[in-house]
MARLUM-890402 format. One record per residue (C-alpha): residue number from 1; x, y, z; residue in three letters. Coordinates in Angstrom, 2 decimals, m for minus. Each point is the difference from the previous one (the first is absolute). Example, Ala and Ser with C-alpha at 12.3 -4.5 7.8 and 13.67 -1.06 7.14 Angstrom:
2
 seq      px      py      pz type
   1   12.30   m4.50    7.80  Ala
   2    1.37    3.44   m0.66  Ser
***
This chain:
615
 seq      px      py      pz type
   1   28.64   m3.28  m37.29  Met
   2    3.72    0.66    1.34  Asp
   3    0.97   m1.95    3.46  Arg
   4   m0.36    3.10    1.75  Gln
   5   m3.33    0.82   m0.94  Thr
   6   m1.02   m3.77    0.68  Thr
   7    1.70    0.33    3.45  Leu
   8   m1.80    3.30    0.63  Ala
   9   m3.72   m1.77   m0.55  Phe
  10    1.24   m3.07    2.13  Val
  11    1.02    2.24    3.38  Leu
  12   m3.04    1.88   m0.60  Ile
  13   m2.01   m3.12    0.05  Gly
  14    1.65   m1.14    2.90  Ile
  15   m0.63    3.30    1.83  Val
  16   m3.45   m0.34   m0.81  Leu
  17   m0.16   m3.40    1.59  Met
  18    1.92    1.59    2.81  Val
  19   m2.28    2.65    0.57  Trp
  20   m2.86   m2.31    0.49  Leu
  21    2.09   m2.06    2.65  Tyr
  22    1.04    3.03    1.57  Ile
  23   m3.11    1.50    0.09  Thr
  24   m2.11   m3.21    0.56  Ala
  25   m1.20    0.39    3.72  Pro
  26    1.84   m2.60    2.41  Thr
  27   m1.47   m2.14    2.74  Pro
  28    2.40    2.07    2.40  Thr
  29   m1.96    3.29   m0.64  Asp
  30   m3.47   m1.46    0.97  Val
  31   m0.96   m0.04    3.95  Pro
  32   m0.18   m3.89    0.83  Gln
  33   m3.26   m1.84   m0.86  Gln
  34   20.16    3.63  m27.98  Lys
  35    9.93    2.51  m16.16  Lys
  36    1.45    2.13    0.68  Thr
  37    3.70    1.13    0.52  Pro
  38    0.58    2.88    1.92  Asp
  39   m2.84    2.88    0.15  Thr
  40    1.85    3.06    0.97  Thr
  41    2.82   m0.17   m2.62  Ala
  42   m0.26    3.25   m2.65  Thr
  43    1.57    0.64   m3.11  Val
  44    1.62    3.35   m0.52  Glu
  45    0.86   m0.42   m3.72  Lys
  46   m2.05    0.00   m3.07  Glu
  47   m1.28   m3.65   m1.00  Ile
  48    0.94    1.21   m3.42  Glu
  49    3.81   m0.13    0.98  Gln
  50    0.00   m3.47    1.34  Gln
  51    1.10   m2.66   m2.87  Lys
  52   m2.91   m2.12   m0.62  Leu
  53   m0.29   m2.60   m2.65  Pro
  54   m1.63    1.27   m3.05  Val
  55   m2.23   m2.65   m2.17  Lys
  56    1.58   m0.95   m2.90  Gln
  57   m3.38   m0.97   m2.01  Glu
  58    0.56    2.80   m2.96  Lys
  59    0.98   m0.90   m3.48  Ser
  60    3.42    1.41   m1.07  Ser
  61    0.65    3.27   m2.36  Asp
  62    1.49   m1.80   m2.86  Ser
  63   m3.56   m2.13   m0.13  Thr
  64   m2.58    2.80    0.25  Val
  65    2.05    2.27   m2.31  Ile
  66   m1.24   m2.55   m2.92  Lys
  67   m3.35    1.66    0.26  Ile
  68    0.90    3.83    0.92  Leu
  69    0.43    2.35   m2.96  Pro
  70    3.37    1.63   m0.40  Glu
  71   m1.28    3.30    0.94  Ser
  72   m1.02   m1.15    3.46  Ser
  73    1.07    2.39    2.84  Ala
  74    1.94   m1.30    2.57  Ala
  75    0.26    2.73    2.47  Lys
  76   m1.79    0.23    3.20  Glu
  77   m1.81    3.13    0.81  Ser
  78   m2.42    0.50    2.82  Tyr
  79   m3.60    1.37   m0.01  Val
  80   m1.61    1.54    3.18  Val
  81   m3.60    0.53    1.23  Ile
  82   m0.57    1.65    3.08  Glu
  83   m3.57   m0.27    1.30  Thr
  84   m1.77    1.32    3.42  Asn
  85    1.22   m3.50    1.49  Leu
  86    3.00   m1.06   m1.45  Ala
  87    2.91    0.51   m2.68  Arg
  88    0.48   m2.52   m2.47  Tyr
  89    3.28   m0.87   m1.96  Glu
  90   m0.41   m2.04   m2.93  Leu
  91    2.64   m1.12   m2.37  Ser
  92    0.40   m0.31   m3.45  Thr
  93    2.03   m3.15    0.68  Lys
  94   m2.68   m2.44    0.38  Gly
  95   m2.76    2.89   m0.16  Gly
  96   m0.26   m1.30    3.91  Asn
  97    0.20    1.82    3.44  Phe
  98    3.01    1.11    1.13  Lys
  99   m0.91    1.41    2.91  Lys
 100   m3.04    1.12    1.83  Val
 101   m0.34    2.77    3.12  Phe
 102   m3.03    0.25    2.03  Leu
 103   m0.20    3.33    1.35  Lys
 104   m2.08   m0.61    3.08  Lys
 105    2.31   m2.40    1.43  Phe
 106    3.68    0.18    0.95  Asn
 107    2.38   m2.59    0.12  Asn
 108    2.46   m0.49    3.12  Trp
 109    3.59    0.66   m1.86  Tyr
 110    1.60    3.04    0.61  Ala
 111   m0.51    2.40   m3.12  Pro
 112    3.79    0.74   m0.06  His
 113    0.69   m3.75   m0.38  Asn
 114   m1.90   m0.23   m3.17  Lys
 115    1.61    2.05   m2.91  Lys
 116   m2.70   m1.39   m2.69  Asp
 117   m2.61    1.07    2.34  Asp
 118    1.05    3.64    1.33  Glu
 119   m1.91    1.37   m2.89  Asp
 120   m3.53   m1.22    1.61  Phe
 121    0.93    0.28    3.61  Gly
 122   m0.60   m2.91    2.34  Asn
 123   m3.03   m1.76   m1.89  His
 124   m0.58   m3.44    0.00  Val
 125    1.17   m1.48   m3.19  Gln
 126   m1.26   m3.49   m0.71  Leu
 127    2.00   m1.15   m3.39  Ile
 128    3.29   m2.05    0.38  Asn
 129    1.62    1.83   m2.57  Tyr
 130    3.49   m1.38    0.29  Ser
 131   m1.38   m3.18   m1.11  Arg
 132   m2.02    1.57   m3.09  Gly
 133   m3.18    1.35   m0.67  Gly
 134   m3.92   m1.98    0.88  Ser
 135   m2.49   m0.65   m1.78  Tyr
 136    0.85   m1.99   m3.43  Asp
 137   m1.46   m2.42   m2.28  Phe
 138    1.79   m2.90   m1.54  Ala
 139   m0.97   m2.44   m2.98  Leu
 140    1.92   m2.64   m2.26  Val
 141   m0.55    0.69   m3.87  Thr
 142   m0.68   m3.00   m2.37  Glu
 143    3.45   m0.11   m0.83  Asp
 144    1.54   m0.44    3.46  Gly
 145    0.97    3.69    0.79  Ile
 146   m0.54    0.91    3.30  Ala
 147   m1.54    3.55    0.68  Leu
 148   m0.03    1.68    3.56  Asn
 149   m0.97    3.52   m0.27  Ser
 150    2.36    0.74    3.38  Ser
 151    3.66   m0.26   m2.41  Glu
 152   m1.91    1.98   m3.11  Leu
 153    0.09    3.73   m0.98  Phe
 154   m3.36    1.52   m0.73  Phe
 155   m0.28    3.06   m1.80  Asn
 156   m1.87    3.17    1.79  Tyr
 157   m1.06    3.22   m1.76  Ser
 158   m1.92    1.61    2.67  Gly
 159    0.70    2.34    3.05  Ser
 160    2.75   m1.09    2.19  Tyr
 161   m1.25    1.99    2.96  Asn
 162   m3.81    0.07    0.47  Asn
 163   m1.66    1.57    3.11  Thr
 164   m3.47   m0.79    0.77  Leu
 165   m2.44    2.25    2.57  Lys
 166   m3.63   m0.28    1.01  Asp
 167   m1.89   m2.51   m2.65  Lys
 168    2.75   m0.26   m2.13  Asp
 169    1.15   m3.15   m2.12  Ser
 170    2.46   m0.73   m2.56  Val
 171    1.03   m2.90   m2.59  Tyr
 172    3.63   m1.22   m0.57  Leu
 173    0.88   m2.55   m2.78  Asp
 174    3.12   m1.84   m0.16  Phe
 175    0.46   m1.69   m3.61  Thr
 176    2.20   m2.86   m0.85  Leu
 177    0.54   m0.16   m3.42  Asn
 178    0.94   m3.31   m1.63  Leu
 179    1.03   m1.52   m3.54  Lys
 180   m2.77   m0.70   m2.65  Asn
 181   m2.51    3.09    1.32  Gly
 182   m0.43   m1.62    3.46  Lys
 183   m0.40    1.77    2.99  Ser
 184   m0.74    0.19    3.64  Ile
 185   m1.73    2.97    1.58  Val
 186    0.38    0.32    3.93  Lys
 187   m2.84    2.53    0.75  Arg
 188   m0.39    1.58    3.85  Tyr
 189   m3.00    2.25    1.06  Leu
 190    0.90    1.85    3.25  Phe
 191   m2.38    1.87    2.03  Phe
 192    0.76    2.76    2.24  Ser
 193   m2.23   m1.39    3.26  Asp
 194    0.85   m3.66   m0.39  Ser
 195    2.30   m2.43    0.92  Tyr
 196   m1.44   m2.08   m2.66  Glu
 197    1.45   m0.15   m3.63  Ile
 198   m1.54   m1.12   m3.05  Lys
 199    2.31   m1.83   m2.54  Asn
 200   m0.59   m1.55   m3.37  Glu
 201    2.14   m1.86   m2.11  Ile
 202   m0.51   m0.26   m3.67  Ile
 203    1.65   m2.49   m2.57  Phe
 204   m0.28    1.12   m3.72  Asn
 205    0.84   m2.78   m2.29  Gly
 206    0.76   m3.04    2.27  Phe
 207   m2.74   m2.03   m1.32  Asn
 208    1.15   m3.69   m0.37  Asp
 209    3.12    1.29    1.73  Tyr
 210   m0.23   m0.79    3.53  Val
 211    1.07   m3.65    0.84  Ser
 212   m2.34   m1.53    2.40  Asn
 213   m2.57    2.72   m0.65  Asn
 214    0.66    1.43    3.36  Ser
 215    2.29    2.68    1.46  Phe
 216    0.82    0.97    4.01  Asp
 217   m0.48    3.05    1.39  Ile
 218    2.50    0.46    2.80  Ile
 219    0.79    1.75    3.45  Trp
 220    3.54   m0.36    0.33  Asn
 221    2.50    0.92    2.91  Asn
 222   m2.57    0.29    2.64  Gly
 223   m0.10    3.34    1.56  Ile
 224    2.31    1.86    2.44  Arg
 225    0.13   m0.60    3.81  Phe
 226   m0.52    3.60    1.31  Val
 227   m0.18   m0.26    4.01  Glu
 228    2.52    0.07    2.58  His
 229   m0.31   m3.66    1.08  Asn
 230    0.59   m2.34   m2.92  Ser
 231   m0.66   m3.27    1.84  Val
 232   m3.41    1.20    1.43  Asp
 233   m0.71    1.27   m3.79  Glu
 234    0.75   m3.21   m1.35  Ala
 235   m2.57   m1.65    2.19  Asn
 236   m2.32    1.70   m1.69  Tyr
 237    1.27   m0.37   m3.54  Ser
 238   m1.15   m2.22   m2.85  Asn
 239   m1.79   m0.76   m3.13  Ala
 240   m3.58   m0.90   m0.60  Ser
 241   m2.60   m0.59   m2.47  Ala
 242   m3.63    0.07    0.10  Tyr
 243   m1.46   m3.01   m1.38  Ser
 244   m3.20   m2.43    0.59  Gly
 245   m1.08    2.48    2.02  Gly
 246    2.50    0.36    2.95  Glu
 247    3.39    1.71    0.14  Gln
 248    2.80   m2.77   m0.14  Val
 249    3.27    1.46    1.39  Ile
 250    3.77   m1.40   m0.41  Ile
 251    2.43    1.15    2.97  Asp
 252    3.94   m0.78   m0.52  Ala
 253    0.33   m0.49    3.92  Ser
 254    3.76   m1.15    0.24  Ser
 255    2.94    1.73   m1.20  Val
 256    1.09   m1.56   m3.18  Gly
 257   m3.52   m1.77   m0.53  Glu
 258   m1.28    0.64   m3.65  Lys
 259   m3.89   m0.93    0.04  Ile
 260   m2.56   m0.20   m3.37  Ser
 261   m3.29   m0.61   m0.67  Lys
 262   m1.94   m0.43   m3.35  Asp
 263   m3.50    0.47   m0.70  Phe
 264   m2.59   m0.87   m2.81  Arg
 265   m3.09    1.56   m1.38  Gly
 266   m1.65    3.36    1.58  Arg
 267    2.23    2.64    2.06  Val
 268   m1.34    2.83    0.70  Asp
 269    3.45    1.66    1.18  Trp
 270    3.50   m0.26    1.01  Val
 271    2.20    1.70    2.70  Ala
 272    3.10    0.55    1.40  Val
 273    0.18    1.74    3.51  Arg
 274    1.97    1.29    2.71  Asn
 275   m1.30    0.91    3.50  Lys
 276   m1.93    3.20   m1.17  Tyr
 277   m0.15   m0.16   m3.51  Phe
 278   m0.61   m1.73   m3.11  Ala
 279    0.23   m0.54   m3.56  Ala
 280   m2.81   m1.61   m2.10  Val
 281   m0.79   m0.96   m3.26  Val
 282   m3.98   m0.50   m1.17  Leu
 283   m0.50   m1.48   m2.99  Pro
 284   m3.31    1.98   m1.57  Asp
 285   m1.54   m3.28   m0.70  Asn
 286    1.08   m2.64    2.76  Pro
 287   m2.08   m2.65   m1.79  Asp
 288    2.18    0.08   m3.20  Asn
 289    3.04   m0.59    2.20  Val
 290    1.48   m3.94   m0.67  Glu
 291    2.18    0.33    3.48  Gly
 292    2.30    1.60    2.14  Ala
 293    3.24   m0.63    1.40  Tyr
 294    1.87    1.25    3.50  Leu
 295    3.64   m0.27    1.06  Glu
 296    1.99    1.58    2.87  Gly
 297    3.03   m0.32    2.06  Thr
 298    1.37    1.09    3.32  Arg
 299    3.38    1.67   m0.23  Tyr
 300    2.41    0.66    3.39  Ala
 301    1.10    3.68   m0.36  Val
 302    2.96    0.86    2.35  Gly
 303    0.26   m1.30    3.18  Lys
 304   m3.50    0.44    1.20  Asp
 305   m1.91    1.08   m2.86  Gly
 306   m2.47   m1.93   m2.33  Ile
 307   m1.60    0.37   m3.62  Asn
 308   m2.20   m1.57   m2.05  Glu
 309   m0.76    0.15   m3.58  Val
 310   m3.17   m1.00   m1.57  Tyr
 311   m1.05   m0.63   m3.91  Glu
 312   m3.68   m0.29   m0.94  Thr
 313   m0.60   m1.15   m3.74  Arg
 314   m3.69   m0.27   m1.73  Leu
 315   m0.57   m2.09   m2.56  Thr
 316   m2.50    1.13   m2.94  Leu
 317   m0.94   m1.66   m3.38  Pro
 318    0.86    1.84   m3.33  Phe
 319   m2.64   m0.12   m2.57  Lys
 320    2.12    0.57   m2.93  Asn
 321   m1.93    3.35   m1.40  Gln
 322    2.02    2.46   m2.42  Ile
 323   m0.53    2.44    2.99  Gln
 324   m0.64   m1.32    3.50  Glu
 325   m0.32    2.30    3.10  Thr
 326    0.29   m1.46    3.77  His
 327   m1.13    1.89    2.58  Lys
 328    1.04    0.23    3.66  Phe
 329    0.35    2.26    3.21  Ser
 330    2.91    0.29    2.15  Val
 331   m0.43    1.13    3.44  Tyr
 332    3.40    1.56    1.85  Ile
 333   m0.94    1.48    3.55  Gly
 334   m0.77   m0.65    3.56  Pro
 335   m1.46   m2.86    1.27  Val
 336   m2.95    2.13    1.20  Asp
 337   m3.47   m1.42    0.57  Tyr
 338   m2.02    2.61   m1.46  Lys
 339    2.21    0.61   m3.09  Gln
 340   m0.34   m3.66   m0.65  Leu
 341   m3.82   m0.13    0.68  Glu
 342   m0.52    2.80   m2.77  Thr
 343    1.78   m2.02   m2.55  Leu
 344   m2.06   m3.23    0.54  Gly
 345    1.20   m3.05   m1.41  Arg
 346    0.37   m1.83    3.61  Asn
 347    3.14    2.01    0.45  Leu
 348   m0.80    0.78    3.61  Ile
 349    0.89   m3.64    0.63  Ala
 350    3.22    1.82    0.09  Leu
 351    0.02    1.32    3.12  Val
 352    1.24   m2.51    2.65  Asp
 353   m2.14   m0.17    3.22  Phe
 354    1.96   m2.78    1.22  Gly
 355   m0.80   m3.38    0.63  Ser
 356    0.55   m2.55    2.90  Phe
 357   m0.11   m4.08   m0.34  Phe
 358   m2.47    0.45   m2.79  Gly
 359   m2.25    2.73    1.68  Leu
 360   m0.23    2.53   m2.78  Lys
 361   m3.36   m1.19   m1.10  Phe
 362   m1.21    1.46    3.73  Val
 363    2.55    2.57    0.52  Val
 364   m0.12    1.88   m3.69  Arg
 365   m3.63    1.09    0.45  Pro
 366    0.42    1.12    3.28  Ile
 367    3.03    2.30   m0.99  Ala
 368   m1.50    1.02   m3.80  Glu
 369   m3.21    0.68    1.22  Tyr
 370    0.01    1.13    3.40  Val
 371    3.43    1.15    1.32  Leu
 372    1.47    1.82   m3.14  Leu
 373   m3.41    1.80   m1.00  Pro
 374    0.16    1.05    3.96  Leu
 375    3.63    0.91    0.01  Phe
 376   m0.73    1.94   m3.25  Gln
 377   m2.92    1.79    1.45  Phe
 378    1.92    1.43    3.08  Leu
 379    2.76    1.16   m2.03  His
 380   m2.78    2.23   m2.01  Met
 381   m0.51    2.07    3.47  Phe
 382    3.35   m0.57    1.67  Ile
 383    3.09    1.04   m2.26  Pro
 384    2.51   m1.53    2.26  Asn
 385    0.45   m4.40   m0.63  Tyr
 386    1.28   m0.11    3.67  Gly
 387   m3.09    1.57    1.33  Phe
 388   m2.16   m2.27   m2.19  Val
 389    1.41   m2.83    1.13  Ile
 390   m0.41    0.85    3.96  Ile
 391   m3.96    1.01   m0.85  Ile
 392    0.28   m3.32   m2.12  Phe
 393    1.29   m2.06    3.01  Ser
 394   m2.83    1.50    2.16  Leu
 395   m2.75   m1.09   m2.30  Ile
 396    1.16   m3.20   m0.12  Ile
 397    0.33   m0.22    3.55  Lys
 398   m3.75    1.05    0.60  Leu
 399   m0.98   m2.34   m2.93  Ala
 400    1.41   m3.37    1.48  Val
 401   m1.27    1.20    3.62  Tyr
 402   m3.02   m1.96   m0.18  Pro
 403    2.10   m3.22   m0.34  Leu
 404    2.39    0.98    2.45  Thr
 405   m2.81    0.93    2.51  Lys
 406   m1.65   m3.54   m0.77  Gln
 407    3.49   m1.65    0.49  Ser
 408    0.26    1.42    3.47  Tyr
 409   m3.58   m0.65    1.04  Gln
 410    0.75   m3.62   m0.94  Ser
 411    3.13    0.00    2.08  Met
 412   m1.88    1.38    2.91  Lys
 413   m2.35   m2.70   m0.36  Lys
 414    2.36   m2.81    0.04  Met
 415    1.91    1.43    2.93  Gln
 416   m3.55    0.11    1.95  Ala
 417   m0.55   m3.67   m0.98  Leu
 418    3.80   m1.09    1.31  Gln
 419   m1.41   m1.12    3.70  Pro
 420   m2.33   m2.17   m1.57  Lys
 421    2.61   m1.66   m2.72  Ile
 422    2.25   m0.57    3.12  Ala
 423   m2.92   m1.57    1.75  Glu
 424   m0.58   m2.30   m2.83  Leu
 425    3.88   m0.84   m0.70  Lys
 426    0.52   m1.43    3.51  Glu
 427   m3.49   m1.86   m0.07  Lys
 428    0.72   m1.50   m3.21  Tyr
 429    4.05   m0.23    0.00  Lys
 430   m0.09   m3.56   m0.55  Asp
 431   m2.48    0.05   m3.10  Asp
 432    1.46    2.21   m2.46  Pro
 433   m3.35   m0.69   m2.36  Gln
 434   m2.32    0.56    2.61  Lys
 435    1.60    3.19    0.74  Leu
 436   m0.03    1.12   m3.39  Asn
 437   m3.67   m0.68   m0.44  Ser
 438   m0.86    1.97    3.24  Glu
 439    2.40    2.73   m1.07  Thr
 440   m2.15    0.64   m3.28  Met
 441   m3.29   m0.28    1.99  Lys
 442    1.06    2.53    2.42  Leu
 443    1.25    2.37   m3.19  Tyr
 444   m3.40   m0.85   m1.50  Ser
 445   m2.28    0.75    3.17  Thr
 446    1.88    3.35    0.34  Tyr
 447   m0.26    1.03   m3.87  Gly
 448    3.81    0.22   m0.24  Ile
 449    2.27   m0.63   m2.87  Asn
 450    3.27   m1.14    1.08  Pro
 451    1.76    1.46   m3.28  Ala
 452   m1.92    3.23    0.50  Gly
 453    3.05    1.67    1.15  Gly
 454    1.89   m1.31   m3.05  Cys
 455   m2.19    0.53   m3.15  Leu
 456   m0.50    3.93    0.52  Pro
 457    4.06    0.18   m0.22  Ile
 458   m0.09   m2.43   m2.83  Leu
 459   m2.53    1.98   m2.03  Leu
 460    2.36    3.09    0.46  Gln
 461    2.68   m1.84   m1.91  Met
 462   m1.20    0.86   m3.47  Pro
 463   m0.09    3.51    0.81  Ile
 464    3.54    0.01    1.40  Phe
 465    1.31   m1.71   m2.72  Ile
 466   m1.21    2.46   m2.48  Ala
 467    0.99    2.64    1.69  Leu
 468    3.39   m1.35    0.01  Trp
 469    0.11   m0.52   m3.46  Gly
 470   m1.96    3.31   m0.51  Met
 471    2.82    2.16    1.75  Phe
 472    2.92   m2.42   m1.43  Gln
 473   m1.12    1.11   m3.74  Ser
 474   m2.20    2.98   m0.87  Val
 475    2.13    2.55   m1.78  Ile
 476   m2.22    2.76    1.75  Glu
 477    2.98   m0.09    3.03  Leu
 478    2.59    0.12   m2.31  Arg
 479    2.17    2.96    1.06  Gln
 480   m2.45    1.47    2.23  Gln
 481    1.29    1.89    3.12  Pro
 482   m1.72   m0.15    3.33  Phe
 483    1.46    2.08    3.22  Val
 484    3.69    0.00    1.43  Trp
 485    2.06   m2.47   m1.16  Trp
 486   m2.18   m2.04   m2.13  Ile
 487    0.73    1.11   m3.61  Lys
 488   m1.61   m2.59   m2.00  Asp
 489   m3.02   m2.00    1.21  Leu
 490    0.90   m2.79   m2.72  Ser
 491    3.38   m0.93    1.58  Thr
 492    1.24   m0.62    3.44  Pro
 493    0.58    3.14    2.47  Asp
 494    3.70   m0.38    0.75  Val
 495    1.08    1.49    3.01  Ile
 496    3.19   m1.89    0.85  Tyr
 497    2.44   m2.18   m2.30  Asp
 498    1.81   m2.80    2.26  Leu
 499    2.44   m0.81   m2.09  Gly
 500   m0.31   m3.41   m0.10  Phe
 501   m2.86   m2.68   m0.65  Lys
 502   m1.93   m1.72    2.40  Leu
 503    0.24   m3.74   m0.46  Pro
 504   m3.37   m1.70   m1.61  Leu
 505   m1.78    3.16   m0.50  Phe
 506    2.63    2.00   m1.90  Gly
 507   m0.80    3.13    1.68  Val
 508    2.51    2.62   m0.42  Gln
 509   m2.07    3.40    0.38  Gln
 510   m1.95    1.11    3.06  Ile
 511   m3.71    0.98   m0.90  Ser
 512   m1.62    2.44    2.48  Gly
 513   m3.76   m1.10   m0.61  Leu
 514    1.29   m3.41    0.22  Ala
 515    0.96    0.89    3.76  Leu
 516   m3.14    1.95    0.84  Leu
 517   m1.76   m3.17   m1.41  Met
 518    1.79   m2.12    2.00  Gly
 519   m0.52    1.89    3.43  Ile
 520   m3.51    0.27   m0.62  Thr
 521   m0.73   m3.65   m0.67  Thr
 522    1.98   m0.63    3.70  Phe
 523   m2.48    2.42    1.62  Phe
 524   m2.63   m1.58   m1.70  Gln
 525    0.64   m3.18    0.81  Gln
 526    1.26    1.15    3.66  Lys
 527   m3.88    1.24    0.63  Met
 528   m1.33   m3.36   m0.64  Thr
 529    2.61   m2.50    1.58  Met
 530   m2.13   m1.99    2.44  Lys
 531    2.87   m2.85    0.61  Asp
 532    3.43    0.59    1.22  Pro
 533    1.23   m3.09   m1.81  Ser
 534   m0.90    1.62   m3.09  Gln
 535    2.39    3.15    0.78  Lys
 536    2.54   m1.24   m1.89  Met
 537   m2.04    0.07   m3.27  Leu
 538   m0.84    3.54    0.66  Val
 539    3.55    1.17   m0.44  Tyr
 540    0.87   m2.68   m2.79  Leu
 541   m2.50    1.11   m2.43  Met
 542    0.15    3.66   m0.07  Pro
 543    3.89   m0.69   m0.53  Ile
 544   m0.38   m2.39   m2.61  Met
 545   m2.76    2.37   m1.95  Leu
 546    2.27    3.07    0.13  Thr
 547    3.07   m1.59   m1.39  Ile
 548   m2.34   m1.63   m2.89  Leu
 549   m1.72    3.63   m0.71  Phe
 550    3.53    1.63   m0.10  Met
 551    0.26   m0.59   m3.81  Thr
 552   m4.25    1.31   m0.92  Phe
 553   m1.18    2.88   m1.45  Pro
 554   m0.48    2.54    2.54  Ser
 555   m3.38    0.42   m1.16  Gly
 556   m1.12   m3.46    1.18  Leu
 557    2.15    0.41    3.06  Asn
 558   m1.75    3.30    0.63  Leu
 559   m3.22   m1.76   m0.34  Tyr
 560    0.60   m2.80    2.45  Tyr
 561    1.29    2.37    2.32  Phe
 562   m3.15    2.29    0.27  Met
 563   m2.16   m3.50   m0.03  Phe
 564    1.54   m0.85    3.10  Asn
 565   m0.42    3.60    1.49  Val
 566   m3.66   m0.37   m0.75  Phe
 567    0.37   m3.65    1.38  Ser
 568    1.23    1.24    3.63  Ile
 569   m2.52    2.46    0.05  Ala
 570   m2.81   m2.44   m0.75  Gln
 571    1.42   m2.45    2.35  Gln
 572    0.05    2.82    2.60  Tyr
 573   m3.55    0.84   m0.57  Tyr
 574   m1.01   m3.79    0.26  Ile
 575    1.82   m0.45    3.26  Asn
 576   m1.55    3.34    1.32  Lys
 577   m3.60   m0.55   m0.58  Val
 578   m0.12   m4.10   m0.60  Gly
 579   m2.44   m1.89    1.97  Lys
 580    0.45   m3.48    1.64  Asp
 581   m2.08   m2.47   m1.95  Val
 582   m2.91   m1.86    1.51  Glu
 583   m0.29   m3.39   m1.36  Leu
 584   m3.58   m0.48   m0.77  Val
 585   m1.45   m3.48   m1.24  Pro
 586   m1.76    0.32   m3.42  Val
 587   m3.69   m0.57   m0.25  Ala
 588    0.50   m2.89   m2.91  Asn
 589    3.55   m1.16   m0.32  Pro
 590   m1.30   m2.45   m2.37  Asn
 591   m1.04    2.41   m2.30  Lys
 592    3.21    1.34   m1.05  Lys
 593    1.33   m2.16   m3.21  Lys
 594    2.95    2.45   m1.16  Gly
 595    2.95   m1.74   m0.90  Phe
 596    1.47   m0.12    3.61  Met
 597   m3.76   m1.43    1.12  Ala
 598    0.75   m2.74   m2.57  Arg
 599    3.46   m0.49    0.97  Leu
 600   m1.33   m0.44    3.96  Met
 601   m2.47   m2.78   m1.41  Glu
 602    2.77   m1.72   m2.03  Ala
 603    2.15   m0.19    3.26  Ala
 604   m2.58   m1.07    1.85  Glu
 605   m0.96   m3.08   m2.37  Gln
 606    3.42   m0.71   m0.18  Gln
 607    0.42   m0.26    3.64  Ala
 608   m2.92   m2.16    0.38  Lys
 609    1.16   m2.26   m2.72  Gln
 610    3.48   m0.57    1.78  Gln
 611   m1.96   m0.89    3.18  Gln
 612   m2.09   m2.42   m1.56  Lys
 613    3.04   m2.08   m1.70  Lys
 614    1.46    0.10    3.84  Lys
 615   m2.74   m1.73    1.05  Lys
***
């Protein structure tokens, strides 16, 4: 979690606590009786044009040539496969992916600045092709020759332009011929309506020829950054492996940092991702996997930009058969919950709903099984995601209303009880232990839970954290416009650029929805302020939150703005129809044995024991 997000949660937590304090009735109302660098930086040039270090782990041509036939081709050519969802360009050098365009998603770089991509418009392209292709294998022969397919030229005899429609599919074979009759075939199966690609690697005549009886499947060179704000995208970029029944992530969080992790035994899949897209390699039989390796590095790009490059490796056993086939699936596409759920294999773990100080086990189920399904259901009837968010915020407000009402009623009871508490304070001002005991008795007599105003709001916290994570990362909001100046609900809605950065927060651009959220927060607190001494907080907290929310996605700010509007309406209703609470002693105060009742009893016992010690 980056510094700004952590700061946001801390401030929101402080706001909630302050809200309790501000809205809590006071005696004067009663008749006397709380990673990352600058997040507004943008990268205007292609990441491929940056001079990033390239791994030097490949064997030299002079070594590999010993096992290549003299007639081996050394000319690179490209094979194109266009489906309903994507356009793939595979190279005969490595038999790997040179470019992958996603037809349903656009990137943020203008077409006229991307000459290599002009022939395919402004679609997202995920392969770092200037660093080489992606998806290779590597092994070491018994005579010590290191083979890495990324440096070898394969033969291809099929069609170089393939267009798939309807339910079409197509096989492509890339064949590497070696001396002594040995060969390796990389076979791909593409489908017209899926981001999943089936792959087979077929070894012919390699029995007793592979050192250590193992080989690696490699996704090298990561995937490209395609968002306007590379710093924000870097915060969501990582490599991961699904091992031991859970997703294990590595994330290079500091410039120049190189991070890696080894795995042993079963691995269901390995993946590299940016904020909204991923490349995943899935072995056909995870139980056959001997282990995996993840590696990543973060780089500075230009003055303010960031890039991260990750590599994944799967290590598989070689069984020394005359002809040996290993099967895989490769997913190159959006981190979309529905898409990943269809493929199974726990790929939905790639959808990051966020976590906060270890609360993932609470937050994720709420987001995954309640909030996201509701959000997607509303979109079935409302095409514009901005209006979906408005209705969504209303539903959430109605859902938490019982908790809000309970909190309000508890506060009103505490307000009514203040005169009696004041009497006890005066009566036992010289005996704190007795005062504590009698106060607890008073709460018990009238059936009041001292934490009743706080607990309902604390119970809402997992919901708000889950909402935070969902609106920050779901691909549904990417490039979705709303109205007026709001062109993309996944990015800040900038209405003015200051030309300089505010200290601490690093804010340079003004968000219209963040301003509206701050204004409504101010009026919401103004309506509930009871004590003039709290006036400074009423002004300070909206200002702090407004500055903080300037860099957040407009979809998230729209949600909180509308939630505030509905909260103001709710508070107006409560103030209008709310009645004074009459204190009535409960029939049998000792019957209540809930948590607070047990706490009261414990406090009384402690007070008695301390009094005995004094005697």
